[in-house]
Backbone as numpy.savetxt, mean C-alpha at the origin, in Angstrom:
# Nx Ny Nz CAx CAy CAz Cx Cy Cz
-28.00 -49.25 15.03 -28.82 -48.06 15.03 -27.95 -46.80 15.03
-26.94 -46.78 15.87 -26.05 -45.63 15.96 -25.31 -45.39 14.65
-24.81 -46.46 14.00 -24.08 -46.32 12.73 -24.99 -45.86 11.61
-26.27 -46.28 11.64 -27.22 -45.83 10.61 -27.44 -44.33 10.72
-27.39 -43.79 11.88 -27.57 -42.35 12.08 -26.29 -41.59 11.77
-25.18 -42.18 12.13 -23.89 -41.52 11.95 -23.43 -41.51 10.49
-23.71 -42.56 9.75 -23.25 -42.67 8.36 -23.73 -41.52 7.47
-25.02 -41.14 7.46 -25.43 -40.00 6.61 -24.77 -38.69 7.04
-24.59 -38.53 8.35 -23.95 -37.29 8.82 -22.50 -37.21 8.35
-21.75 -38.30 8.45 -20.36 -38.31 8.00 -20.27 -38.17 6.49
-21.21 -38.80 5.76 -21.23 -38.69 4.30 -21.49 -37.23 3.89
-22.46 -36.59 4.56 -22.76 -35.20 4.26 -21.57 -34.29 4.61
-20.91 -34.57 5.74 -19.73 -33.80 6.12 -18.64 -33.94 5.06
-18.37 -35.14 4.61 -17.36 -35.36 3.59 -17.73 -34.67 2.28
-18.98 -34.80 1.86 -19.44 -34.16 0.63 -19.32 -32.64 0.71
-19.76 -32.05 1.81 -19.69 -30.60 1.95 -18.24 -30.11 2.06
-17.38 -30.92 2.67 -15.96 -30.57 2.74 -15.36 -30.53 1.35
-15.66 -31.51 0.53 -15.14 -31.54 -0.83 -15.70 -30.39 -1.65
-17.01 -30.15 -1.52 -17.64 -29.08 -2.31 -17.17 -27.69 -1.88
-17.26 -27.40 -0.59 -16.97 -26.04 -0.14 -15.49 -25.82 0.20
-14.76 -26.88 0.47 -13.36 -26.72 0.85 -12.39 -26.94 -0.29
-12.84 -27.61 -1.36 -11.93 -27.90 -2.47 -12.51 -27.41 -3.80
-13.68 -27.91 -4.18 -14.24 -27.59 -5.50 -14.56 -26.10 -5.66
-15.26 -25.54 -4.70 -15.64 -24.12 -4.81 -14.42 -23.20 -4.85
-13.45 -23.34 -3.93 -12.26 -22.47 -4.02 -11.50 -22.63 -5.34
-11.38 -23.85 -5.84 -10.70 -24.06 -7.12 -11.46 -23.38 -8.26
-12.78 -23.49 -8.26 -13.59 -22.86 -9.30 -13.44 -21.34 -9.26
-13.56 -20.74 -8.08 -13.45 -19.29 -7.95 -12.05 -18.81 -8.31
-11.02 -19.55 -7.88 -9.65 -19.18 -8.22 -9.44 -19.25 -9.73
-9.97 -20.28 -10.37 -9.86 -20.41 -11.83 -10.54 -19.27 -12.55
-11.73 -18.92 -12.12 -12.46 -17.80 -12.73 -11.68 -16.50 -12.54
-11.15 -16.30 -11.33 -10.39 -15.08 -11.06 -9.14 -15.01 -11.93
-8.46 -16.13 -12.10 -7.24 -16.12 -12.92 -7.55 -15.86 -14.39
-8.71 -16.29 -14.85 -9.10 -16.02 -16.23 -9.57 -14.58 -16.41
-10.41 -14.11 -15.50 -11.01 -12.79 -15.64 -10.08 -11.65 -15.19
-9.31 -11.90 -14.14 -8.44 -10.86 -13.56 -7.07 -11.44 -13.26
-6.27 -11.80 -14.27 -5.00 -12.49 -14.01 -4.01 -11.68 -13.17
-3.90 -10.39 -13.41 -2.97 -9.55 -12.64 -3.37 -9.50 -11.16
-4.64 -9.24 -10.89 -5.10 -9.13 -9.51 -5.07 -10.48 -8.80
-5.42 -11.55 -9.50 -5.42 -12.88 -8.87 -4.01 -13.32 -8.49
-3.02 -12.78 -9.14 -1.63 -13.12 -8.83 -1.03 -12.18 -7.79
-1.84 -11.30 -7.19 -1.35 -10.43 -6.13 -0.98 -9.04 -6.61
-1.36 -8.66 -7.83 -1.04 -7.33 -8.38 0.46 -7.04 -8.29
1.26 -8.05 -8.64 2.71 -7.93 -8.56 3.25 -7.02 -9.65
4.26 -6.26 -9.30 4.95 -5.40 -10.26 6.28 -6.06 -10.58
6.47 -6.36 -11.85 7.68 -7.08 -12.28 8.47 -6.17 -13.21
9.75 -6.05 -12.91 10.66 -5.24 -13.73 11.89 -6.06 -14.04
12.23 -6.13 -15.32 13.39 -6.90 -15.77 13.34 -8.34 -15.28
12.14 -8.93 -15.30 11.98 -10.32 -14.90 12.03 -10.56 -13.40
12.09 -9.49 -12.60 12.19 -9.64 -11.15 11.00 -8.95 -10.49
10.39 -9.61 -9.52 9.29 -9.02 -8.78 9.85 -7.97 -7.83
9.34 -6.72 -7.96 9.83 -5.64 -7.12 8.83 -5.23 -6.05
7.63 -5.79 -6.10 6.63 -5.48 -5.09 5.24 -5.71 -5.62
4.28 -5.31 -4.83 2.87 -5.39 -5.19 2.30 -3.97 -5.17
1.40 -3.70 -6.08 0.78 -2.37 -6.09 -0.23 -2.23 -4.96
-0.45 -3.29 -4.20 -1.44 -3.27 -3.12 -0.83 -3.08 -1.73
0.48 -3.20 -1.60 1.13 -3.11 -0.29 2.25 -2.09 -0.35
2.24 -1.17 0.60 3.28 -0.15 0.66 4.65 -0.76 0.94
5.66 0.00 0.64 7.04 -0.44 0.90 7.77 0.65 1.66
8.81 0.24 2.33 9.58 1.17 3.15 10.65 1.86 2.32
10.40 3.11 1.95 11.38 3.93 1.25 11.90 4.96 2.25
13.19 4.93 2.53 13.77 5.86 3.50 14.80 6.78 2.86
15.29 6.44 1.69 16.29 7.25 1.00 15.65 8.57 0.54
16.31 9.71 0.78 15.74 11.01 0.38 15.48 11.13 -1.13
16.10 10.31 -1.96 15.89 10.42 -3.40 14.62 9.72 -3.86
13.88 9.14 -2.91 12.60 8.48 -3.21 11.46 9.16 -2.48
10.27 9.01 -3.04 9.08 9.47 -2.34 8.77 8.49 -1.22
8.31 9.02 -0.10 7.99 8.20 1.05 6.48 8.05 1.14
6.05 6.87 1.55 4.63 6.61 1.72 4.18 6.92 3.14
2.98 6.45 3.44 2.45 6.61 4.79 3.26 5.78 5.76
3.35 6.20 7.00 4.02 5.36 8.00 3.29 4.02 8.13
4.03 2.99 8.41 3.45 1.66 8.57 3.11 1.42 10.04
2.00 0.73 10.25 1.60 0.38 11.63 2.02 -1.04 11.97
2.74 -1.71 11.07 3.15 -3.09 11.35 4.48 -3.09 12.09
4.61 -4.03 12.97 5.85 -4.13 13.76 6.23 -5.60 13.88
7.47 -5.94 14.02 8.62 -5.06 14.12 9.14 -4.60 12.77
8.68 -5.21 11.69 9.14 -4.85 10.34 8.06 -4.01 9.66
8.42 -2.83 9.10 7.41 -2.02 8.44 6.87 -2.67 7.17
5.60 -2.43 6.89 4.91 -2.92 5.69 4.93 -4.44 5.59
4.79 -5.09 6.72 4.74 -6.55 6.79 3.29 -6.99 6.64
2.96 -7.57 5.48 1.59 -7.98 5.21 1.04 -8.99 6.19
1.89 -9.79 6.80 1.45 -10.78 7.77 1.01 -10.10 9.07
1.56 -8.95 9.37 1.26 -8.25 10.62 0.33 -7.06 10.41
-0.45 -7.08 9.34 -1.33 -5.96 9.03 -2.28 -5.67 10.18
-2.26 -4.44 10.61 -3.13 -4.00 11.70 -3.10 -2.49 11.78
-4.14 -1.93 12.29 -4.15 -0.50 12.55 -3.56 -0.24 13.92
-3.24 0.98 14.18 -2.65 1.31 15.47 -3.72 1.40 16.55
-4.96 1.68 16.16 -6.08 1.80 17.09 -5.81 2.82 18.19
-5.02 3.81 17.90 -4.74 4.85 18.87 -5.69 6.02 18.64
-6.33 6.47 19.70 -7.25 7.59 19.61 -6.50 8.90 19.45
-7.20 9.97 19.06 -6.54 11.24 18.79 -5.87 11.88 20.00
-6.25 11.48 21.20 -5.63 12.04 22.40 -4.60 11.11 23.02
-4.37 9.97 22.39 -3.41 9.01 22.92 -2.00 9.58 22.81
-1.24 9.61 23.90 0.12 10.15 23.84 1.02 9.41 22.84
0.83 8.11 22.65 1.66 7.37 21.70 1.41 7.85 20.27
0.16 8.15 19.93 -0.14 8.67 18.60 0.49 10.06 18.43
0.33 10.88 19.43 0.88 12.24 19.36 2.40 12.20 19.21
3.07 11.35 19.97 4.53 11.22 19.87 4.95 10.68 18.50
4.19 9.71 17.98 4.50 9.17 16.66 4.37 10.22 15.57
3.30 11.02 15.64 3.10 12.09 14.66 4.25 13.10 14.75
4.62 13.47 15.96 5.73 14.42 16.14 7.03 13.85 15.57
7.28 12.57 15.81 8.52 11.95 15.31 8.53 11.92 13.78
7.40 11.57 13.16 7.34 11.54 11.69 7.49 12.94 11.11
6.86 13.93 11.76 6.97 15.31 11.29 8.41 15.80 11.40
9.06 15.46 12.50 10.46 15.88 12.68 11.36 15.24 11.62
11.13 13.96 11.31 11.94 13.28 10.28 11.73 13.95 8.91
10.50 14.34 8.60 10.23 15.02 7.34 10.92 16.38 7.29
10.86 17.11 8.39 11.50 18.44 8.45 13.01 18.33 8.36
13.59 17.33 9.01 15.05 17.14 8.96 15.50 16.72 7.56
14.68 15.95 6.86 15.05 15.51 5.51 14.96 16.65 4.51
14.15 17.66 4.81 13.96 18.80 3.89 13.76 20.07 4.71
14.84 20.58 5.33 14.72 21.71 6.27 14.15 22.99 5.65
14.31 23.19 4.37 13.81 24.41 3.73 12.34 24.36 3.40
11.72 23.21 3.54 10.30 23.06 3.19 9.45 23.57 4.34
8.74 24.66 4.10 7.89 25.25 5.14 6.41 24.99 4.90
6.08 24.18 3.90 4.68 23.85 3.63 4.10 23.03 4.79
2.79 23.11 4.98 2.18 22.22 5.97 2.34 20.76 5.53
2.62 19.90 6.48 2.83 18.47 6.17 1.47 17.81 6.00
1.22 17.15 4.85 -0.03 16.41 4.69 -0.18 15.33 5.75
-1.38 15.17 6.25 -1.62 14.29 7.39 -1.21 12.84 7.12
-1.36 12.36 5.89 -1.03 10.95 5.66 0.47 10.66 5.71
1.29 11.69 5.72 2.73 11.46 5.85 3.16 11.28 7.31
2.25 11.53 8.25 2.59 11.40 9.67 1.68 10.43 10.41
0.67 9.87 9.73 -0.24 8.91 10.37 -0.34 7.64 9.52
-0.47 6.52 10.19 -0.63 5.24 9.49 -2.08 5.07 9.06
-2.29 4.24 8.06 -3.64 3.94 7.60 -4.26 2.87 8.48
-5.50 2.53 8.21 -6.20 1.51 8.99 -5.48 0.16 8.92
-4.98 -0.20 7.75 -4.29 -1.49 7.61 -2.81 -1.40 7.96
-2.26 -0.20 7.93 -0.83 -0.03 8.16 0.01 -0.36 6.95
-0.65 -0.61 5.79 0.06 -1.06 4.59 -0.24 -0.22 3.35
-0.90 0.91 3.50 -1.33 1.68 2.34 -0.21 1.93 1.34
-0.45 1.62 0.06 0.57 1.85 -0.95 0.47 3.23 -1.60
-0.56 4.00 -1.24 -0.80 5.27 -1.93 -0.70 6.46 -0.99
-0.43 7.60 -1.62 -0.49 8.89 -0.94 -1.27 9.85 -1.83
-1.65 10.96 -1.28 -2.37 11.97 -2.07 -1.39 12.72 -2.97
-1.88 13.33 -4.03 -1.01 14.17 -4.84 -0.35 15.28 -4.01
-1.06 15.81 -3.02 -0.49 16.85 -2.16 0.70 16.32 -1.38
0.61 15.07 -0.90 1.74 14.48 -0.15 2.93 14.26 -1.06
2.68 13.90 -2.32 3.79 13.74 -3.27 4.41 15.09 -3.60
3.56 16.11 -3.83 4.09 17.45 -4.14 4.88 18.01 -2.96
4.47 17.69 -1.74 5.21 18.15 -0.55 6.66 17.65 -0.60
6.87 16.46 -1.14 8.19 15.84 -1.17 8.99 16.16 -2.44
8.37 16.82 -3.40 9.00 17.03 -4.71 10.34 17.75 -4.63
10.44 18.77 -3.81 11.69 19.52 -3.70 12.83 18.66 -3.18
12.58 17.89 -2.13 13.61 17.01 -1.56 14.08 15.99 -2.60
13.14 15.37 -3.29 13.48 14.35 -4.28 14.27 14.98 -5.44
13.84 16.16 -5.90 14.53 16.83 -7.00 15.97 17.16 -6.62
16.18 17.70 -5.43 17.54 18.04 -4.99 18.40 16.78 -4.82
17.83 15.74 -4.25 18.59 14.50 -4.02 19.00 13.85 -5.34
18.22 14.07 -6.38 18.52 13.46 -7.68 19.18 14.43 -8.65
19.30 15.68 -8.26 19.90 16.67 -9.15 19.05 16.95 -10.38
17.72 16.91 -10.21 16.80 17.15 -11.31 15.99 18.41 -11.05
15.51 19.06 -12.11 14.65 20.23 -11.91 13.35 19.83 -11.21
12.90 20.65 -10.28 11.68 20.33 -9.55 10.48 20.23 -10.48
10.46 21.03 -11.54 9.37 20.98 -12.50 9.24 19.60 -13.15
10.36 18.97 -13.39 10.32 17.63 -13.99 9.73 16.61 -13.00
10.07 16.76 -11.74 9.52 15.87 -10.71 8.02 16.11 -10.57
7.61 17.38 -10.59 6.19 17.69 -10.47 5.40 17.18 -11.67
6.00 17.21 -12.86 5.33 16.66 -14.04 5.18 15.15 -13.91
6.18 14.49 -13.35 6.09 13.05 -13.12 4.98 12.75 -12.13
4.89 13.53 -11.07 3.82 13.35 -10.08 2.46 13.47 -10.77
2.29 14.50 -11.57 1.01 14.71 -12.26 0.66 13.54 -13.17
1.67 12.93 -13.78 1.41 11.81 -14.69 1.03 10.53 -13.95
1.31 10.47 -12.66 1.04 9.26 -11.88 -0.27 9.32 -11.08
-0.99 10.42 -11.14 -2.22 10.55 -10.37 -3.30 9.62 -10.91
-3.86 8.83 -10.01 -4.99 7.96 -10.34 -6.25 8.65 -9.83
-7.23 8.82 -10.71 -8.45 9.54 -10.35 -9.39 8.73 -9.47
-10.52 9.30 -9.20 -11.55 8.63 -8.41 -12.11 7.44 -9.17
-12.48 6.39 -8.46 -13.07 5.20 -9.07 -14.42 5.59 -9.67
-14.60 5.31 -10.95 -15.80 5.67 -11.71 -16.06 7.18 -11.67
-15.03 7.96 -11.37 -15.16 9.40 -11.31 -15.90 9.91 -10.09
-16.32 9.00 -9.19 -17.14 9.39 -8.05 -16.58 8.99 -6.69
-15.97 7.82 -6.61 -15.63 7.23 -5.32 -14.15 7.38 -4.99
-13.87 7.71 -3.74 -12.49 7.83 -3.29 -11.91 9.18 -3.64
-10.63 9.28 -3.43 -9.90 10.53 -3.68 -8.78 10.26 -4.68
-8.33 11.29 -5.41 -7.17 11.09 -6.27 -5.98 10.62 -5.43
-5.19 9.72 -6.00 -4.09 9.12 -5.24 -2.95 8.75 -6.18
-1.80 8.47 -5.56 -0.61 8.08 -6.31 -0.03 6.85 -5.62
0.26 5.81 -6.39 0.91 4.63 -5.84 2.39 4.95 -5.69
2.90 4.87 -4.47 4.27 5.29 -4.17 5.29 4.40 -4.89
5.09 3.09 -4.89 6.03 2.19 -5.57 6.09 2.51 -7.06
4.94 2.66 -7.69 4.91 2.95 -9.12 5.54 4.31 -9.42
5.31 5.29 -8.55 5.93 6.60 -8.72 7.45 6.50 -8.62
7.94 5.76 -7.64 9.39 5.63 -7.47 10.02 4.84 -8.62
9.31 3.85 -9.14 9.84 3.12 -10.30 9.91 4.03 -11.52
8.88 4.87 -11.71 8.90 5.82 -12.81 10.03 6.84 -12.60
10.26 7.22 -11.36 11.33 8.14 -11.02 12.69 7.56 -11.37
12.89 6.28 -11.09 14.14 5.60 -11.45 14.33 5.54 -12.97
13.23 5.60 -13.71 13.32 5.55 -15.16 13.63 6.89 -15.81
13.63 7.98 -15.03 13.97 9.31 -15.59 15.46 9.36 -15.92
15.76 10.03 -16.99 17.17 10.20 -17.38 17.54 11.65 -17.40
């Protein structure tokens, strides 16, 4: 009697495991690879046959000749996708205030002549701690430092920034943004 009751339950468990744990994920992955091959592979950016990053995850650029992204909230290694998390610090939290001050000081030390207001995303982490984008204003804030570090006219750097701006999704959603990795790769391609 017990086995007659248990057998259909185990059969159903096995069937549902195969359907939802193997067949369905394989089907969806196959459809994604056909319909969206770049995104299904992680939106990887490949240069000269070598993977240099993903357009979905920020990277740690600290050299003054590169544009810097938002601070990362991942620890101990910045921009660690495995440790993605927000800081969850409120606006009055002393740790947030100290972090903002430290990031602002680093920006001022890297470009002492820049008296423009610092865009907020250059001193605060995003919700995921991995944002790959900054606003056009944050890129323009850094243009002078990057131009001097590379020995290029600032106008050329600003033109590059303008060429990298991604507009709002469907012209309505989100804000204009620039992918920092893609901007820095384009910057390396300038002659």
